[in-house]
C-alpha positions as CSV (number, residue, x, y, z in Angstrom):
1,X,98.9,99.0,77.3
2,X,102.5,98.0,76.5
3,X,103.6,94.7,75.1
4,X,103.8,92.1,77.9
5,X,107.4,91.5,78.8
6,X,108.8,88.5,80.6
7,X,109.2,90.0,84.0
8,X,111.3,87.3,85.5
9,X,113.7,87.2,82.4
10,X,114.0,91.0,82.5
11,X,114.7,90.8,86.2
12,X,117.5,88.3,85.8
13,X,119.0,90.4,83.0
14,X,118.8,93.6,85.1
15,X,120.6,91.9,88.0
16,X,123.4,90.9,85.7
17,X,123.7,94.3,84.2
18,X,123.7,96.0,87.6
19,X,126.0,93.4,89.2
20,X,123.3,92.9,91.9
21,X,122.5,89.4,93.3
22,X,119.0,88.1,92.6
23,X,116.5,88.2,95.5
24,X,114.8,84.8,95.3
25,X,111.6,86.2,96.8
26,X,111.3,88.8,94.0
27,X,112.2,86.3,91.4
28,X,109.5,83.9,92.6
29,X,106.8,86.6,92.6
30,X,107.7,87.8,89.1
31,X,107.6,84.2,87.9
32,X,104.1,83.8,89.3
33,X,103.1,87.1,87.7
34,X,104.2,85.9,84.3
35,X,101.7,83.1,84.6
36,X,98.8,85.4,85.3
37,X,96.3,85.3,82.4
38,X,94.6,88.6,83.4
39,X,97.7,90.8,83.0
40,X,96.6,92.3,79.7
41,X,93.0,93.0,80.7
42,X,93.0,93.9,84.4
43,X,96.6,94.7,85.3
44,X,98.2,93.1,88.4
45,X,99.4,94.0,91.9
46,X,102.9,92.6,92.7
47,X,102.6,91.4,96.3
48,X,106.1,91.7,97.8
49,X,105.2,92.1,101.4
50,X,107.9,90.8,103.7
51,X,105.6,89.4,106.3
52,X,102.9,86.7,106.1
53,X,105.0,83.9,104.8
54,X,105.1,80.4,106.2
55,X,108.8,80.2,105.2
56,X,110.8,83.4,105.9
57,X,111.7,85.4,102.8
58,X,114.7,87.7,102.1
59,X,113.1,91.2,102.6
60,X,113.4,93.7,99.8
61,X,116.3,96.1,100.3
62,X,117.0,99.5,98.6
63,X,119.4,97.8,96.2
64,X,116.8,95.1,95.4
65,X,114.2,97.8,94.7
66,X,116.5,99.7,92.4
67,X,116.8,96.6,90.2
68,X,113.0,96.0,90.4
69,X,112.2,99.5,89.2
70,X,114.4,99.1,86.1
71,X,112.1,96.1,85.2
72,X,108.8,97.9,86.1
73,X,109.7,100.8,83.9
74,X,108.7,98.7,80.9
75,X,105.6,97.1,82.6
76,X,102.6,99.4,82.4
77,X,100.3,96.5,83.3
78,X,101.7,96.5,86.9
79,X,99.1,98.8,88.5
80,X,99.8,97.9,92.2
81,X,102.9,97.4,94.3
82,X,102.8,96.0,97.8
83,X,106.2,96.4,99.5
84,X,104.9,96.4,103.1
85,X,107.2,95.1,106.0
86,X,110.4,95.3,104.1
87,X,113.6,97.2,104.9
88,X,113.4,100.2,102.5
89,X,115.0,103.3,103.7
90,X,115.2,106.9,102.5
91,X,117.5,105.7,99.7
92,X,114.7,103.4,98.5
93,X,112.3,106.3,98.8
94,X,114.4,108.3,96.5
95,X,114.3,105.6,93.9
96,X,110.5,105.3,94.4
97,X,110.1,109.1,94.0
98,X,111.9,109.0,90.7
99,X,109.7,106.0,89.6
100,X,106.5,107.8,90.6
101,X,107.5,110.9,88.6
102,X,108.1,108.8,85.5
103,X,105.4,106.1,85.9
104,X,101.9,106.7,84.6
105,X,100.2,103.3,85.5
106,X,100.8,102.6,89.2
107,X,97.5,103.1,91.1
108,X,98.2,101.4,94.4
109,X,101.4,101.6,96.5
110,X,101.8,100.0,99.9
111,X,105.0,101.0,101.8
112,X,103.8,100.4,105.3
113,X,106.2,99.5,108.1
114,X,109.5,100.1,106.2
115,X,112.3,102.3,107.5
116,X,111.4,105.5,105.6
117,X,112.0,108.7,107.5
118,X,111.4,112.4,107.1
119,X,113.6,113.0,104.0
120,X,112.1,109.9,102.3
121,X,108.6,111.3,103.0
122,X,109.7,114.6,101.5
123,X,110.8,112.9,98.3
124,X,107.7,110.7,97.9
125,X,105.3,113.6,98.7
126,X,107.2,115.8,96.2
127,X,106.9,113.2,93.5
128,X,103.1,113.2,94.0
129,X,103.0,116.9,93.0
130,X,103.4,115.7,89.5
131,X,102.1,112.1,89.5
132,X,98.6,111.7,88.1
133,X,98.0,108.0,88.4
134,X,98.4,106.9,92.1
135,X,95.1,106.5,93.8
136,X,96.0,104.8,97.1
137,X,99.1,105.3,99.2
138,X,99.9,103.5,102.5
139,X,102.8,105.0,104.5
140,X,101.6,103.4,107.8
141,X,104.2,102.8,110.4
142,X,107.1,104.6,108.7
143,X,108.4,107.1,111.3
144,X,108.3,110.1,109.1
145,X,107.5,112.4,112.0
146,X,105.7,115.7,112.2
147,X,107.8,117.3,109.4
148,X,107.3,114.3,107.1
149,X,103.6,114.6,107.6
150,X,103.7,118.3,106.7
151,X,105.1,117.4,103.3
152,X,102.1,115.2,102.6
153,X,99.8,118.0,103.8
154,X,101.4,120.3,101.3
155,X,101.1,117.7,98.6
156,X,97.3,117.5,99.2
157,X,97.0,121.1,98.2
158,X,98.4,120.3,94.7
159,X,97.6,116.6,94.0
160,X,94.1,116.0,92.5
161,X,94.4,112.2,91.9
162,X,95.0,110.5,95.3
163,X,91.9,109.1,96.8
164,X,93.2,107.1,99.9
165,X,96.1,108.1,102.1
166,X,97.2,106.1,105.2
167,X,99.5,108.0,107.6
168,X,98.5,106.0,110.7
169,X,101.3,105.2,113.2
170,X,103.7,107.6,111.5
171,X,104.5,109.8,114.6
172,X,102.9,112.9,113.1
173,X,102.2,115.7,115.5
174,X,100.0,118.7,116.2
175,X,101.2,120.9,113.4
176,X,100.8,118.1,110.8
177,X,97.2,117.4,111.8
178,X,96.3,121.0,111.7
179,X,98.0,121.3,108.3
180,X,96.1,118.2,107.1
181,X,92.8,119.7,108.1
182,X,93.6,123.0,106.3
183,X,94.7,121.1,103.2
184,X,91.5,119.0,103.2
185,X,89.3,122.1,103.1
186,X,90.8,122.7,99.6
187,X,91.4,119.2,98.4
188,X,88.4,117.7,96.5
189,X,89.7,114.3,95.5
190,X,90.7,112.5,98.7
191,X,88.0,110.1,99.9
192,X,89.7,108.3,102.8
193,X,92.5,109.2,105.3
194,X,93.9,107.4,108.2
195,X,95.5,109.7,110.9
196,X,95.6,107.1,113.7
197,X,98.0,107.4,116.6
198,X,99.6,110.8,116.3
199,X,102.1,112.0,119.0
200,X,100.2,114.8,120.8
201,X,101.7,116.7,123.7
202,X,98.6,118.8,124.3
203,X,95.4,117.8,126.0
204,X,93.4,120.7,124.6
205,X,92.1,118.8,121.5
206,X,93.1,121.6,119.1
207,X,93.5,119.0,116.3
208,X,89.9,117.7,116.8
209,X,88.6,121.3,116.5
210,X,90.5,121.9,113.3
211,X,89.3,118.5,111.8
212,X,85.7,119.4,112.8
213,X,86.1,122.7,111.0
214,X,87.3,120.9,107.9
215,X,84.4,118.5,108.0
216,X,81.9,121.4,107.7
217,X,83.2,122.4,104.3
218,X,84.7,119.1,102.9
219,X,82.3,117.3,100.5
220,X,84.6,114.6,99.3
221,X,85.9,112.7,102.3
222,X,84.1,109.4,102.8
223,X,86.3,107.6,105.4
224,X,88.1,109.2,108.4
225,X,90.2,107.4,111.0
226,X,90.9,109.2,114.2
227,X,92.0,106.4,116.5
228,X,94.3,107.0,119.5
229,X,93.8,110.8,119.4
230,X,93.2,111.0,123.2
231,X,89.8,112.4,122.2
232,X,87.4,113.2,125.0
233,X,83.7,114.2,125.1
234,X,84.6,117.8,124.2
235,X,86.2,116.6,120.9
236,X,83.2,114.3,120.1
237,X,80.8,117.2,120.6
238,X,82.8,119.4,118.1
239,X,82.8,116.6,115.5
240,X,79.1,116.0,115.9
241,X,78.4,119.7,115.5
242,X,80.3,119.6,112.2
243,X,78.8,116.4,110.9
244,X,75.3,118.0,111.1
245,X,76.5,120.1,108.1
246,X,78.5,117.3,106.4
247,X,76.7,115.0,103.8
248,X,79.6,112.9,102.5
249,X,81.3,111.1,105.5
250,X,80.2,107.4,105.6
251,X,82.8,105.8,107.9
252,X,84.0,107.4,111.2
253,X,86.6,105.6,113.3
254,X,86.9,106.9,116.9
255,X,88.5,103.8,118.4
256,X,90.9,103.8,121.3
257,X,90.0,107.3,122.7
258,X,88.7,108.5,126.0
259,X,85.0,108.8,125.0
260,X,82.4,108.2,127.8
261,X,78.6,108.0,127.8
262,X,78.4,111.8,127.8
263,X,80.2,111.9,124.5
264,X,78.1,109.1,123.0
265,X,75.0,111.2,123.9
266,X,76.1,113.7,121.2
267,X,76.7,110.8,118.7
268,X,73.2,109.5,119.5
269,X,71.6,112.9,118.7
270,X,73.7,113.0,115.5
271,X,72.5,109.6,114.4
272,X,68.9,110.7,114.7
273,X,69.5,113.3,112.0
274,X,72.4,112.1,110.0
275,X,71.5,110.4,106.7
276,X,75.0,109.4,105.4
277,X,77.0,107.7,108.2
278,X,77.2,104.0,107.5
279,X,80.0,102.7,109.7
280,X,80.8,103.8,113.3
281,X,83.8,102.4,115.2
282,X,83.9,103.1,118.9
283,X,86.2,100.2,120.0
284,X,88.2,100.6,123.2
285,X,86.4,103.6,124.7
286,X,84.4,103.8,127.9
287,X,80.8,104.2,126.8
288,X,79.3,101.6,129.2
289,X,75.6,100.7,129.5
290,X,74.4,104.3,129.4
291,X,76.2,105.0,126.1
292,X,75.0,101.8,124.6
293,X,71.4,102.8,125.5
294,X,71.9,106.2,123.9
295,X,73.0,104.5,120.7
296,X,70.1,102.0,120.8
297,X,67.5,104.7,121.2
298,X,68.8,106.6,118.1
299,X,69.1,103.4,116.0
300,X,65.7,102.1,117.1
301,X,63.7,105.2,116.3
302,X,65.2,107.6,113.9
303,X,68.3,106.2,112.1
304,X,68.0,104.0,109.0
305,X,71.5,104.5,107.4
306,X,74.0,103.0,109.9
307,X,75.1,99.6,108.6
308,X,78.0,98.7,111.0
309,X,78.6,99.4,114.7
310,X,81.7,98.3,116.6
311,X,81.6,98.7,120.4
312,X,84.3,96.2,121.3
313,X,85.8,96.6,124.8
314,X,83.6,99.4,126.2
315,X,82.7,98.0,129.6
316,X,79.1,97.3,128.5
317,X,77.1,94.7,130.5
318,X,74.0,92.7,129.5
319,X,71.7,95.7,130.0
320,X,73.4,97.7,127.2
321,X,74.0,94.8,124.9
322,X,70.4,93.5,125.1
323,X,69.2,97.0,124.2
324,X,71.4,96.9,121.1
325,X,70.2,93.4,120.3
326,X,66.6,94.5,120.5
327,X,67.4,97.3,118.0
328,X,68.3,94.8,115.4
329,X,64.8,93.3,115.6
330,X,63.3,96.6,114.3
331,X,66.2,98.3,112.5
332,X,66.8,96.1,109.4
333,X,69.5,98.4,108.0
334,X,72.0,97.6,110.8
335,X,73.7,94.5,109.6
336,X,77.1,94.3,111.3
337,X,77.7,94.6,115.0
338,X,80.9,93.8,117.0
339,X,80.6,93.3,120.8
340,X,83.5,91.2,122.1
341,X,85.5,92.4,125.1
342,X,82.4,93.6,127.0
343,X,80.7,91.8,129.9
344,X,78.8,89.0,128.1
345,X,76.4,87.9,130.8
346,X,73.6,85.4,130.4
347,X,71.1,87.9,129.0
348,X,73.5,89.2,126.4
349,X,74.5,85.7,125.3
350,X,70.8,84.7,124.9
351,X,69.9,87.9,123.0
352,X,72.7,87.6,120.4
353,X,72.3,83.8,120.2
354,X,68.6,84.3,119.2
355,X,69.6,87.0,116.6
356,X,72.0,84.5,115.0
357,X,69.7,81.5,115.2
358,X,66.8,83.3,113.5
359,X,69.2,84.5,110.7
360,X,68.8,88.2,111.6
361,X,72.6,88.4,112.4
362,X,74.9,86.5,110.2
363,X,78.1,85.0,111.6
364,X,80.2,86.8,109.0
365,X,78.8,90.1,110.3
366,X,79.7,89.8,114.0
367,X,82.5,88.7,116.2
368,X,80.6,86.2,118.4
369,X,79.2,82.7,117.9
370,X,76.8,80.9,120.2
371,X,77.5,77.5,121.8
372,X,76.0,75.5,124.7
373,X,77.5,74.0,127.8
374,X,75.2,72.0,130.1
375,X,72.2,73.7,128.6
376,X,73.5,77.3,129.1
377,X,74.1,79.5,126.1
378,X,77.5,81.2,125.8
379,X,79.3,83.2,123.2
380,X,82.7,82.5,121.7
381,X,84.9,85.0,119.9
382,X,85.1,85.1,116.1
383,X,88.1,86.7,114.4
384,X,86.0,89.4,112.6
385,X,85.9,93.1,113.0
386,X,86.3,96.5,111.5
387,X,89.9,97.0,110.3
388,X,90.7,93.3,110.9
389,X,93.1,93.4,107.9
390,X,94.4,97.0,108.3
391,X,97.9,95.9,109.3
392,X,97.9,92.4,107.8
393,X,96.0,90.6,105.1
394,X,96.0,86.9,104.4
395,X,97.6,85.8,101.1
396,X,94.4,83.9,100.3
397,X,90.9,85.4,100.5
398,X,89.8,83.3,103.5
399,X,87.1,85.7,104.6
400,X,84.8,87.8,102.5
401,X,86.2,91.4,102.5
402,X,82.7,92.8,103.4
403,X,82.7,90.8,106.6
404,X,86.2,91.4,107.9
405,X,87.7,94.5,106.4
406,X,87.8,98.2,107.2
407,X,85.3,99.9,104.9
408,X,82.8,97.1,104.0
409,X,83.6,97.9,100.3
410,X,81.9,101.2,100.5
411,X,84.7,102.9,98.6
412,X,84.8,102.3,94.8
413,X,88.5,102.0,94.7
414,X,88.5,98.2,94.5
415,X,91.7,96.7,95.9
416,X,93.2,100.1,95.9
């Protein structure tokens, strides 16, 4: 660990040396960091996200970042850098790539929703061929395109340090997803990947077939996000066939697809035999009552590993919701369930109200809370759910991470 410098003082000096005006937002964050007593023992994450501020802040530009990097080069105790929702472009990505090649302490890097394109993705992915410290990278929302995603797929064949990679909403395409699947048959270090919302022109589900083939042989992946893949029952069947042979995946996100009760039937059969899956996200599909009953039968009789189930907005009525509520009476392993956006009729409201009142279902582990009007029990929405803070996280820890965040802390990568 290097000697602790005065970050703010060094930043002021660097701005003067480079004839660059100070960014007051960066200056304030560095002043706060200088007061942190845990710098020398734990390291710190500099939170420079451009959103989530009551008072608007000047967002970090490429020039601002160039000055900041000159300061961080002497600050090995900075182990995390959150630059989400700023205005960094490919020029800033070039500076970042150089920094990653020279830096040996940065473990977490969040670049989500900047203006980095294909050439910037190539530079950052290239830097990770040599970098041996970065554990978690978020590129979410940067329009790197299919070619930019291909550079990251190539990187995964070489890099053996990265554990979490987020390429959701990056406009990657068919070729990139297939290349990713091939790379992950070789990569043994990556534990979590987000491939949400690719741009797919084909309806043949080739990507799901390749991802399923990868899951048969991959033994390191713990968390997989396949939201908005236009996946149908055929694709779910291929995934389930693969997961019979997989013993590592613990979190499967299939939200916002075209899965119906027929697809859930395959998931139900899988749950009866699978001993590792802990979190299943089926938000915004069309499983309806029949699908909910398939899940309840599997969870009531055979499955004792699933901890969290999200079925938000699936056109389920009281019949299916009551079946799932009854499951929680016998299956004590299932602790988190999210049901808002379905048809919460009287029977569903009573069933979940009873679960909450008896303490079987904690309010922090679901997205509904009971209340009464004229003696009738109703359910109100709570702002909880899987992936609640995937795109935005509060500056203060208002909600326990286990109740509101994506992976229920099942990955041992702490903040990263």
